[in-house]
py3Dmol code that shows the C-alpha trace and the ligand (Angstrom):
import py3Dmol

protein = """\
ATOM      1  CA  MET A   1      15.150   8.301 -11.720  1.00  0.00           C
ATOM      2  CA  ARG A   2      12.172   5.961 -11.353  1.00  0.00           C
ATOM      3  CA  TYR A   3       8.911   7.670 -10.381  1.00  0.00           C
ATOM      4  CA  ASN A   4       5.208   7.064  -9.939  1.00  0.00           C
ATOM      5  CA  ILE A   5       2.325   9.498  -9.551  1.00  0.00           C
ATOM      6  CA  VAL A   6      -0.668   8.549  -7.390  1.00  0.00           C
ATOM      7  CA  SER A   7      -3.849  10.600  -7.909  1.00  0.00           C
ATOM      8  CA  LYS A   8      -6.871  11.067  -5.645  1.00  0.00           C
ATOM      9  CA  GLY A   9      -8.901  10.209  -8.746  1.00  0.00           C
ATOM     10  CA  ASP A  10     -10.973  13.379  -9.136  1.00  0.00           C
ATOM     11  CA  HIS A  11     -10.876  15.384 -12.361  1.00  0.00           C
ATOM     12  CA  LYS A  12      -8.502  18.094 -11.089  1.00  0.00           C
ATOM     13  CA  SER A  13      -5.984  15.632  -9.575  1.00  0.00           C
ATOM     14  CA  ASN A  14      -6.067  13.412 -12.684  1.00  0.00           C
ATOM     15  CA  SER A  15      -5.392  16.318 -15.011  1.00  0.00           C
ATOM     16  CA  ILE A  16      -2.436  17.504 -12.870  1.00  0.00           C
ATOM     17  CA  LYS A  17      -1.107  13.933 -12.923  1.00  0.00           C
ATOM     18  CA  GLU A  18      -1.425  13.734 -16.739  1.00  0.00           C
ATOM     19  CA  ASN A  19       0.290  17.107 -17.154  1.00  0.00           C
ATOM     20  CA  MET A  20       3.157  15.981 -14.908  1.00  0.00           C
ATOM     21  CA  GLU A  21       3.551  12.728 -16.829  1.00  0.00           C
ATOM     22  CA  THR A  22       3.709  14.669 -20.111  1.00  0.00           C
ATOM     23  CA  GLN A  23       6.482  16.843 -18.659  1.00  0.00           C
ATOM     24  CA  MET A  24       8.413  13.733 -17.620  1.00  0.00           C
ATOM     25  CA  GLN A  25       8.476  12.432 -21.210  1.00  0.00           C
ATOM     26  CA  ASN A  26      11.818  12.748 -23.037  1.00  0.00           C
ATOM     27  CA  THR A  27      13.654  13.176 -19.737  1.00  0.00           C
ATOM     28  CA  GLU A  28      15.729  10.785 -17.639  1.00  0.00           C
ATOM     29  CA  MET A  29      12.620  10.010 -15.564  1.00  0.00           C
ATOM     30  CA  ILE A  30      11.204   6.480 -15.932  1.00  0.00           C
ATOM     31  CA  LYS A  31       7.675   5.639 -14.836  1.00  0.00           C
ATOM     32  CA  ASP A  32       7.829   2.600 -12.531  1.00  0.00           C
ATOM     33  CA  THR A  33       4.778   1.636 -10.482  1.00  0.00           C
ATOM     34  CA  GLU A  34       6.532  -1.279  -8.714  1.00  0.00           C
ATOM     35  CA  THR A  35       9.857   0.152  -7.531  1.00  0.00           C
ATOM     36  CA  PRO A  36       9.671   3.962  -7.719  1.00  0.00           C
ATOM     37  CA  GLU A  37      12.398   6.021  -6.055  1.00  0.00           C
ATOM     38  CA  ILE A  38      10.027   8.974  -5.790  1.00  0.00           C
ATOM     39  CA  VAL A  39       6.239   8.898  -5.426  1.00  0.00           C
ATOM     40  CA  ILE A  40       4.269  12.045  -6.165  1.00  0.00           C
ATOM     41  CA  SER A  41       0.849  12.082  -4.547  1.00  0.00           C
ATOM     42  CA  VAL A  42      -1.736  14.419  -6.090  1.00  0.00           C
ATOM     43  CA  GLY A  43      -4.849  15.043  -3.985  1.00  0.00           C
ATOM     44  CA  GLY A  44      -4.698  15.663  -0.260  1.00  0.00           C
ATOM     45  CA  ASP A  45      -3.101  14.330   2.877  1.00  0.00           C
ATOM     46  CA  GLY A  46      -5.508  11.368   2.582  1.00  0.00           C
ATOM     47  CA  THR A  47      -4.050  10.577  -0.859  1.00  0.00           C
ATOM     48  CA  LEU A  48      -0.544  10.618   0.571  1.00  0.00           C
ATOM     49  CA  LEU A  49      -1.674   8.212   3.323  1.00  0.00           C
ATOM     50  CA  GLU A  50      -2.849   5.821   0.582  1.00  0.00           C
ATOM     51  CA  ALA A  51       0.401   6.222  -1.374  1.00  0.00           C
ATOM     52  CA  PHE A  52       2.360   5.518   1.822  1.00  0.00           C
ATOM     53  CA  HIS A  53       0.501   2.240   2.428  1.00  0.00           C
ATOM     54  CA  LYS A  54       0.852   1.228  -1.235  1.00  0.00           C
ATOM     55  CA  TYR A  55       4.652   1.478  -0.945  1.00  0.00           C
ATOM     56  CA  SER A  56       5.100   0.694   2.774  1.00  0.00           C
ATOM     57  CA  TYR A  57       7.076  -2.438   1.806  1.00  0.00           C
ATOM     58  CA  ARG A  58       9.902  -0.290   0.385  1.00  0.00           C
ATOM     59  CA  LEU A  59      10.135   2.732   2.686  1.00  0.00           C
ATOM     60  CA  ALA A  60      13.941   2.735   2.722  1.00  0.00           C
ATOM     61  CA  GLU A  61      14.058   3.181  -1.073  1.00  0.00           C
ATOM     62  CA  THR A  62      11.103   5.494  -1.763  1.00  0.00           C
ATOM     63  CA  ALA A  63      10.705   9.216  -1.060  1.00  0.00           C
ATOM     64  CA  PHE A  64       7.294  10.917  -1.103  1.00  0.00           C
ATOM     65  CA  VAL A  65       6.160  14.378  -2.134  1.00  0.00           C
ATOM     66  CA  GLY A  66       2.591  15.675  -2.260  1.00  0.00           C
ATOM     67  CA  VAL A  67       0.644  18.182  -4.366  1.00  0.00           C
ATOM     68  CA  HIS A  68      -2.536  19.385  -2.661  1.00  0.00           C
ATOM     69  CA  THR A  69      -5.509  19.998  -4.916  1.00  0.00           C
ATOM     70  CA  GLY A  70      -7.481  21.511  -2.019  1.00  0.00           C
ATOM     71  CA  HIS A  71      -5.964  23.809   0.594  1.00  0.00           C
ATOM     72  CA  LEU A  72      -2.364  23.323   1.795  1.00  0.00           C
ATOM     73  CA  GLY A  73      -1.844  20.034   3.603  1.00  0.00           C
ATOM     74  CA  PHE A  74       0.586  18.602   6.105  1.00  0.00           C
ATOM     75  CA  TYR A  75       2.025  15.948   3.816  1.00  0.00           C
ATOM     76  CA  ALA A  76       0.906  17.459   0.512  1.00  0.00           C
ATOM     77  CA  ASP A  77       2.575  20.868   0.606  1.00  0.00           C
ATOM     78  CA  TRP A  78       2.815  21.862  -3.064  1.00  0.00           C
ATOM     79  CA  LEU A  79      -0.074  23.672  -4.727  1.00  0.00           C
ATOM     80  CA  PRO A  80      -1.416  22.841  -8.225  1.00  0.00           C
ATOM     81  CA  HIS A  81      -0.005  26.028  -9.809  1.00  0.00           C
ATOM     82  CA  GLU A  82       3.463  24.988  -8.567  1.00  0.00           C
ATOM     83  CA  SER A  83       3.357  21.508 -10.127  1.00  0.00           C
ATOM     84  CA  ASP A  84       5.461  22.508 -13.208  1.00  0.00           C
ATOM     85  CA  LYS A  85       8.158  23.855 -10.896  1.00  0.00           C
ATOM     86  CA  LEU A  86       8.009  20.709  -8.767  1.00  0.00           C
ATOM     87  CA  ILE A  87       8.536  18.505 -11.830  1.00  0.00           C
ATOM     88  CA  GLU A  88      11.546  20.631 -12.906  1.00  0.00           C
ATOM     89  CA  GLU A  89      13.008  20.170  -9.410  1.00  0.00           C
ATOM     90  CA  ILE A  90      12.381  16.414  -9.523  1.00  0.00           C
ATOM     91  CA  ILE A  91      14.021  16.138 -12.964  1.00  0.00           C
ATOM     92  CA  ASP A  92      17.018  18.100 -11.614  1.00  0.00           C
ATOM     93  CA  GLY A  93      17.173  15.391  -8.955  1.00  0.00           C
ATOM     94  CA  GLU A  94      18.462  17.662  -6.157  1.00  0.00           C
ATOM     95  CA  TYR A  95      16.512  17.303  -2.965  1.00  0.00           C
ATOM     96  CA  ASP A  96      16.916  16.746   0.752  1.00  0.00           C
ATOM     97  CA  VAL A  97      15.325  13.777   2.409  1.00  0.00           C
ATOM     98  CA  ILE A  98      13.595  14.349   5.730  1.00  0.00           C
ATOM     99  CA  LYS A  99      12.409  11.428   7.800  1.00  0.00           C
ATOM    100  CA  TYR A 100       9.377  11.229  10.070  1.00  0.00           C
ATOM    101  CA  PRO A 101       8.607   8.542  12.672  1.00  0.00           C
ATOM    102  CA  LEU A 102       5.957   5.849  12.207  1.00  0.00           C
ATOM    103  CA  ILE A 103       4.089   3.515  14.586  1.00  0.00           C
ATOM    104  CA  ASP A 104       4.723  -0.210  14.648  1.00  0.00           C
ATOM    105  CA  ILE A 105       1.573  -2.114  15.661  1.00  0.00           C
ATOM    106  CA  THR A 106       1.428  -5.796  16.612  1.00  0.00           C
ATOM    107  CA  VAL A 107      -1.945  -7.447  17.177  1.00  0.00           C
ATOM    108  CA  ASN A 108      -1.621 -10.597  19.326  1.00  0.00           C
ATOM    109  CA  TYR A 109      -4.399 -13.220  19.239  1.00  0.00           C
ATOM    110  CA  ASN A 110      -5.600 -15.683  21.874  1.00  0.00           C
ATOM    111  CA  ASP A 111      -5.696 -18.615  19.476  1.00  0.00           C
ATOM    112  CA  GLU A 112      -2.844 -20.155  17.504  1.00  0.00           C
ATOM    113  CA  LYS A 113      -3.020 -17.409  14.882  1.00  0.00           C
ATOM    114  CA  ASN A 114       0.289 -15.590  14.353  1.00  0.00           C
ATOM    115  CA  PRO A 115       0.421 -11.942  15.459  1.00  0.00           C
ATOM    116  CA  SER A 116      -0.371  -9.467  12.686  1.00  0.00           C
ATOM    117  CA  GLN A 117       2.018  -6.600  12.027  1.00  0.00           C
ATOM    118  CA  HIS A 118       1.011  -3.121  10.806  1.00  0.00           C
ATOM    119  CA  ILE A 119       2.519   0.317  10.308  1.00  0.00           C
ATOM    120  CA  ALA A 120       0.825   3.727  10.607  1.00  0.00           C
ATOM    121  CA  LEU A 121       1.768   7.165   9.334  1.00  0.00           C
ATOM    122  CA  ASN A 122      -0.930   9.162  11.199  1.00  0.00           C
ATOM    123  CA  GLU A 123      -2.386   6.997  13.939  1.00  0.00           C
ATOM    124  CA  ALA A 124      -3.838   3.693  15.067  1.00  0.00           C
ATOM    125  CA  THR A 125      -7.063   3.546  17.050  1.00  0.00           C
ATOM    126  CA  MET A 126      -8.655   0.769  19.053  1.00  0.00           C
ATOM    127  CA  LYS A 127     -12.422   0.522  19.652  1.00  0.00           C
ATOM    128  CA  THR A 128     -15.066  -2.161  20.180  1.00  0.00           C
ATOM    129  CA  GLU A 129     -16.946  -3.586  17.197  1.00  0.00           C
ATOM    130  CA  ASP A 130     -20.369  -2.290  18.302  1.00  0.00           C
ATOM    131  CA  ASN A 131     -19.453   1.079  19.840  1.00  0.00           C
ATOM    132  CA  THR A 132     -19.886  -0.288  23.363  1.00  0.00           C
ATOM    133  CA  THR A 133     -17.444   0.799  26.058  1.00  0.00           C
ATOM    134  CA  LEU A 134     -13.928  -0.491  25.559  1.00  0.00           C
ATOM    135  CA  VAL A 135     -12.463  -1.798  28.806  1.00  0.00           C
ATOM    136  CA  ALA A 136      -8.743  -2.338  28.483  1.00  0.00           C
ATOM    137  CA  ASP A 137      -5.620  -2.504  30.608  1.00  0.00           C
ATOM    138  CA  VAL A 138      -2.895  -0.116  29.521  1.00  0.00           C
ATOM    139  CA  SER A 139       0.723  -1.086  30.245  1.00  0.00           C
ATOM    140  CA  LEU A 140       3.689   1.141  29.608  1.00  0.00           C
ATOM    141  CA  ARG A 141       7.065  -0.499  29.171  1.00  0.00           C
ATOM    142  CA  GLY A 142       5.789  -3.716  30.711  1.00  0.00           C
ATOM    143  CA  LYS A 143       4.206  -2.118  33.820  1.00  0.00           C
ATOM    144  CA  HIS A 144       0.457  -1.834  34.381  1.00  0.00           C
ATOM    145  CA  PHE A 145      -0.522   1.843  34.183  1.00  0.00           C
ATOM    146  CA  GLU A 146      -4.337   2.060  34.244  1.00  0.00           C
ATOM    147  CA  ARG A 147      -7.587   0.349  33.360  1.00  0.00           C
ATOM    148  CA  PHE A 148      -9.267   2.388  30.610  1.00  0.00           C
ATOM    149  CA  ARG A 149     -13.016   2.601  30.087  1.00  0.00           C
ATOM    150  CA  GLY A 150     -14.400   4.644  27.248  1.00  0.00           C
ATOM    151  CA  ASP A 151     -14.935   4.825  23.491  1.00  0.00           C
ATOM    152  CA  GLY A 152     -11.371   3.883  22.627  1.00  0.00           C
ATOM    153  CA  LEU A 153      -7.721   4.818  22.469  1.00  0.00           C
ATOM    154  CA  CYS A 154      -5.714   6.572  19.797  1.00  0.00           C
ATOM    155  CA  ILE A 155      -1.962   6.231  19.320  1.00  0.00           C
ATOM    156  CA  SER A 156      -0.531   8.803  16.956  1.00  0.00           C
ATOM    157  CA  THR A 157       2.775   9.716  15.341  1.00  0.00           C
ATOM    158  CA  PRO A 158       4.188  13.248  15.615  1.00  0.00           C
ATOM    159  CA  SER A 159       3.133  14.024  12.013  1.00  0.00           C
ATOM    160  CA  GLY A 160      -0.301  12.495  12.725  1.00  0.00           C
ATOM    161  CA  SER A 161      -0.637  14.689  15.817  1.00  0.00           C
ATOM    162  CA  THR A 162      -2.326  17.349  13.667  1.00  0.00           C
ATOM    163  CA  ALA A 163      -5.003  14.893  12.491  1.00  0.00           C
ATOM    164  CA  TYR A 164      -7.417  12.808  14.655  1.00  0.00           C
ATOM    165  CA  ASN A 165      -5.143  13.265  17.697  1.00  0.00           C
ATOM    166  CA  LYS A 166      -5.701  17.027  17.593  1.00  0.00           C
ATOM    167  CA  ALA A 167      -9.473  16.582  17.613  1.00  0.00           C
ATOM    168  CA  LEU A 168      -9.045  14.428  20.746  1.00  0.00           C
ATOM    169  CA  GLY A 169      -7.183  17.201  22.573  1.00  0.00           C
ATOM    170  CA  GLY A 170      -3.728  15.710  22.030  1.00  0.00           C
ATOM    171  CA  ALA A 171      -0.606  17.843  21.780  1.00  0.00           C
ATOM    172  CA  LEU A 172       0.991  18.798  18.475  1.00  0.00           C
ATOM    173  CA  ILE A 173       4.399  17.139  18.387  1.00  0.00           C
ATOM    174  CA  HIS A 174       7.274  18.145  16.134  1.00  0.00           C
ATOM    175  CA  PRO A 175       8.092  15.225  13.784  1.00  0.00           C
ATOM    176  CA  SER A 176      11.798  15.440  14.620  1.00  0.00           C
ATOM    177  CA  LEU A 177      10.886  13.829  17.971  1.00  0.00           C
ATOM    178  CA  ARG A 178      10.874  10.036  17.810  1.00  0.00           C
ATOM    179  CA  ALA A 179       7.802   9.476  19.938  1.00  0.00           C
ATOM    180  CA  ILE A 180       4.229   8.202  19.969  1.00  0.00           C
ATOM    181  CA  GLN A 181       1.276   9.830  21.710  1.00  0.00           C
ATOM    182  CA  LEU A 182      -1.536   7.974  23.484  1.00  0.00           C
ATOM    183  CA  THR A 183      -4.836   9.872  23.699  1.00  0.00           C
ATOM    184  CA  GLU A 184      -8.135   8.804  25.192  1.00  0.00           C
ATOM    185  CA  ILE A 185     -11.344   8.781  23.180  1.00  0.00           C
ATOM    186  CA  ALA A 186     -14.127   9.792  25.592  1.00  0.00           C
ATOM    187  CA  SER A 187     -12.943   8.036  28.750  1.00  0.00           C
ATOM    188  CA  ILE A 188     -15.373   7.412  31.607  1.00  0.00           C
ATOM    189  CA  ASN A 189     -14.039   9.226  34.657  1.00  0.00           C
ATOM    190  CA  ASN A 190     -15.868   9.310  37.975  1.00  0.00           C
ATOM    191  CA  ARG A 191     -15.351   8.115  41.565  1.00  0.00           C
ATOM    192  CA  VAL A 192     -15.347   4.482  40.434  1.00  0.00           C
ATOM    193  CA  PHE A 193     -13.465   4.541  37.142  1.00  0.00           C
ATOM    194  CA  ARG A 194     -10.299   6.570  36.755  1.00  0.00           C
ATOM    195  CA  THR A 195      -7.811   7.191  33.976  1.00  0.00           C
ATOM    196  CA  VAL A 196      -5.025   9.732  33.829  1.00  0.00           C
ATOM    197  CA  GLY A 197      -7.097  11.872  31.453  1.00  0.00           C
ATOM    198  CA  SER A 198      -4.096  13.532  29.802  1.00  0.00           C
ATOM    199  CA  PRO A 199      -2.368  12.518  26.555  1.00  0.00           C
ATOM    200  CA  LEU A 200       0.864  10.591  27.169  1.00  0.00           C
ATOM    201  CA  VAL A 201       3.935  11.048  24.985  1.00  0.00           C
ATOM    202  CA  LEU A 202       6.201   7.990  24.936  1.00  0.00           C
ATOM    203  CA  PRO A 203       9.811   7.983  23.744  1.00  0.00           C
ATOM    204  CA  ALA A 204      11.111   5.468  21.210  1.00  0.00           C
ATOM    205  CA  HIS A 205      12.431   3.042  23.821  1.00  0.00           C
ATOM    206  CA  HIS A 206       9.049   2.727  25.574  1.00  0.00           C
ATOM    207  CA  TYR A 207       6.207   0.624  24.241  1.00  0.00           C
ATOM    208  CA  CYS A 208       2.532   0.535  25.073  1.00  0.00           C
ATOM    209  CA  LEU A 209       0.583  -2.701  25.432  1.00  0.00           C
ATOM    210  CA  ILE A 210      -3.217  -2.557  25.506  1.00  0.00           C
ATOM    211  CA  THR A 211      -5.093  -5.657  26.658  1.00  0.00           C
ATOM    212  CA  PRO A 212      -8.887  -5.741  26.255  1.00  0.00           C
ATOM    213  CA  VAL A 213     -10.567  -7.021  29.418  1.00  0.00           C
ATOM    214  CA  ASP A 214     -13.941  -8.356  28.248  1.00  0.00           C
ATOM    215  CA  GLN A 215     -14.167  -7.741  24.547  1.00  0.00           C
ATOM    216  CA  ARG A 216     -12.304 -10.052  22.220  1.00  0.00           C
ATOM    217  CA  THR A 217     -13.438  -8.556  18.921  1.00  0.00           C
ATOM    218  CA  ILE A 218     -11.681  -5.258  18.373  1.00  0.00           C
ATOM    219  CA  MET A 219     -11.912  -2.689  15.582  1.00  0.00           C
ATOM    220  CA  THR A 220      -8.612  -1.115  14.709  1.00  0.00           C
ATOM    221  CA  SER A 221      -8.188   1.803  12.394  1.00  0.00           C
ATOM    222  CA  ILE A 222      -4.775   2.329  10.921  1.00  0.00           C
ATOM    223  CA  ASP A 223      -4.753   5.671   9.132  1.00  0.00           C
ATOM    224  CA  HIS A 224      -7.714   5.412   6.711  1.00  0.00           C
ATOM    225  CA  VAL A 225      -8.250   1.618   7.004  1.00  0.00           C
ATOM    226  CA  THR A 226     -10.571   0.019   9.591  1.00  0.00           C
ATOM    227  CA  THR A 227     -10.258  -3.711  10.319  1.00  0.00           C
ATOM    228  CA  LYS A 228     -12.146  -6.117  12.593  1.00  0.00           C
ATOM    229  CA  HIS A 229      -9.916  -8.492  14.589  1.00  0.00           C
ATOM    230  CA  HIS A 230     -11.374 -11.553  16.356  1.00  0.00           C
ATOM    231  CA  ASN A 231     -10.004 -13.132  19.504  1.00  0.00           C
ATOM    232  CA  VAL A 232      -7.603 -10.309  20.334  1.00  0.00           C
ATOM    233  CA  LYS A 233      -5.271 -10.885  23.272  1.00  0.00           C
ATOM    234  CA  SER A 234      -3.437  -7.553  23.218  1.00  0.00           C
ATOM    235  CA  ILE A 235      -2.109  -4.874  20.879  1.00  0.00           C
ATOM    236  CA  GLU A 236       1.389  -3.439  21.148  1.00  0.00           C
ATOM    237  CA  TYR A 237       2.352   0.011  19.881  1.00  0.00           C
ATOM    238  CA  LYS A 238       5.867   1.434  19.595  1.00  0.00           C
ATOM    239  CA  VAL A 239       7.912   3.783  17.450  1.00  0.00           C
ATOM    240  CA  ALA A 240       8.748   1.825  14.292  1.00  0.00           C
ATOM    241  CA  LYS A 241      12.283   1.106  13.114  1.00  0.00           C
ATOM    242  CA  GLU A 242      11.177   2.233   9.647  1.00  0.00           C
ATOM    243  CA  GLU A 243      10.584   5.910   8.851  1.00  0.00           C
ATOM    244  CA  ILE A 244       8.786   7.682   6.039  1.00  0.00           C
ATOM    245  CA  ARG A 245      11.120   9.668   3.766  1.00  0.00           C
ATOM    246  CA  PHE A 246       9.897  12.919   2.233  1.00  0.00           C
ATOM    247  CA  ALA A 247      11.641  14.572  -0.718  1.00  0.00           C
ATOM    248  CA  ARG A 248      12.066  18.185   0.372  1.00  0.00           C
ATOM    249  CA  PHE A 249      12.884  20.725  -2.376  1.00  0.00           C
ATOM    250  CA  ARG A 250      12.379  23.852  -0.267  1.00  0.00           C
ATOM    251  CA  PRO A 251      11.958  24.567   3.423  1.00  0.00           C
ATOM    252  CA  PHE A 252       8.444  24.428   4.797  1.00  0.00           C
ATOM    253  CA  PRO A 253       8.793  24.199   8.564  1.00  0.00           C
ATOM    254  CA  PHE A 254       6.291  22.112  10.535  1.00  0.00           C
ATOM    255  CA  TRP A 255       5.219  25.048  12.732  1.00  0.00           C
ATOM    256  CA  LYS A 256       4.546  27.148   9.637  1.00  0.00           C
ATOM    257  CA  ARG A 257       2.339  24.351   8.308  1.00  0.00           C
ATOM    258  CA  VAL A 258       0.541  24.309  11.679  1.00  0.00           C
ATOM    259  CA  HIS A 259       0.157  28.088  11.583  1.00  0.00           C
ATOM    260  CA  ASP A 260      -1.079  28.150   7.985  1.00  0.00           C
ATOM    261  CA  SER A 261      -3.551  25.317   8.560  1.00  0.00           C
ATOM    262  CA  PHE A 262      -5.005  26.253  11.926  1.00  0.00           C
ATOM    263  CA  ILE A 263      -4.355  29.984  12.473  1.00  0.00           C
ATOM    264  CA  SER A 264      -4.298  31.722   9.089  1.00  0.00           C
ATOM    265  CA  ASP A 265      -2.802  31.152   5.651  1.00  0.00           C
ATOM    266  CA  GLY A 266      -2.801  34.881   5.001  1.00  0.00           C
ATOM    267  CA  ARG A 267      -5.783  34.801   2.648  1.00  0.00           C
ATOM    268  CA  ASP A 268      -8.277  36.031   5.284  1.00  0.00           C
ATOM    269  CA  ASP A 269      -5.980  38.749   6.727  1.00  0.00           C
TER     270      ASP A 269
END
"""
ligand_1 = """\
48
NAP
P -11.147 11.762 5.701
O -12.159 11.605 6.786
O -11.586 11.836 4.291
O -10.236 13.054 5.985
C -9.800 13.414 7.222
C -9.171 14.815 7.184
O -7.917 14.729 7.881
C -8.873 15.361 5.799
O -9.199 16.729 5.781
C -7.375 15.162 5.674
O -6.758 16.111 4.843
C -6.947 15.396 7.095
N -5.635 14.846 7.439
C -5.097 13.636 7.123
N -3.882 13.516 7.658
C -3.623 14.683 8.315
C -2.540 15.167 9.083
N -1.461 14.416 9.304
N -2.629 16.404 9.635
C -3.716 17.166 9.456
N -4.784 16.765 8.755
C -4.745 15.540 8.196
O -10.131 10.550 5.869
P -8.839 10.185 5.063
O -8.546 11.212 4.023
O -8.958 8.751 4.671
O -7.765 10.341 6.223
C -7.746 9.450 7.308
C -7.418 10.311 8.495
O -8.575 10.985 8.914
C -7.031 9.509 9.708
O -5.664 9.167 9.692
C -7.382 10.467 10.830
O -6.266 11.183 11.294
C -8.352 11.434 10.230
N -9.572 11.439 11.030
C -9.824 12.571 11.737
C -10.922 12.613 12.578
C -11.166 13.876 13.363
O -10.416 14.836 13.207
N -12.197 13.883 14.209
C -11.766 11.515 12.708
C -11.459 10.380 11.982
C -10.335 10.344 11.141
P -6.943 16.155 3.254
O -8.235 16.865 3.024
O -5.771 16.920 2.811
O -6.941 14.730 2.744
"""
view = py3Dmol.view(width=600, height=400)
view.addModel(protein, "pdb")
view.setStyle({"model": 0}, {"cartoon": {"style": "trace"}})
view.addModel(ligand_1, "xyz")
view.setStyle({"model": 1}, {"stick": {}})
view.zoomTo()
view.show()
């Protein structure tokens, strides 16, 4: 099997990576940085986000698994002391593949420029370039829903619902649900300006179109990458056709990961 290991780059992650590569020697495993069938990310959830974007052009052929060099993560759910066991499992080649939904993002421009296409594993946000109030019309499935005023909007995947979305008061969504969630970032709500104020969960056959009213330069963040877009007409968000595939060697249910991350991992009991 063809593999690659992506490290966060710190000393601990690099030494785990080197140890794993040594274990792979003299086995059927072939290191392949271009077309790996399995990508092992060593670091944190942030490292797995980077690995995902590095291989987002071949999601149908690549499965991901993460080793967390900090505390347990949502995407990186193996601990450093388990890395030898993980490599044995990978060499055995027996694993289930579980798939999580992604967001498809299309940025449309006012000029002749072609729309730009993006994909997010956690979330996509939309803000102004200078932190002024974003004023934008929100349409759901082609129908005007509200005019938003505030810091910005965040559209997250179910697996990203535990990240920025959670800090914005969004719901935690099980990744078996093919949905996206729209949350407000500090909306202005008074007698004059009104938004729904609650996170909205959209099914896969609904899409969300956000059209800035005054601003034309928009900052988007897609997972860990922030980009400035000029002359933006609108941005469309929907559940992507592609999915991320995780190599699963043992059960680790989503709600247990939520419990262990936010309630207690047993170490403080
Ligand atoms: P970062 O600022 O270095 O790390 C953000 C934190 O979010 C890290 O602790 C990371 O875990 C954690 N994280 C990432 N994905 C997660 C997930 N799906 N569920 C729970 N926690 C998750 O940034 P980064 O490492 O480049 O990651 C970018 C992410 O940061 C964005 O996608 C966004 O979700 C998140 N973020 C959160 C806030 C907030 O909560 N107020 C604000 C901005 C951005 P690890 O330590 O395991 O890497």
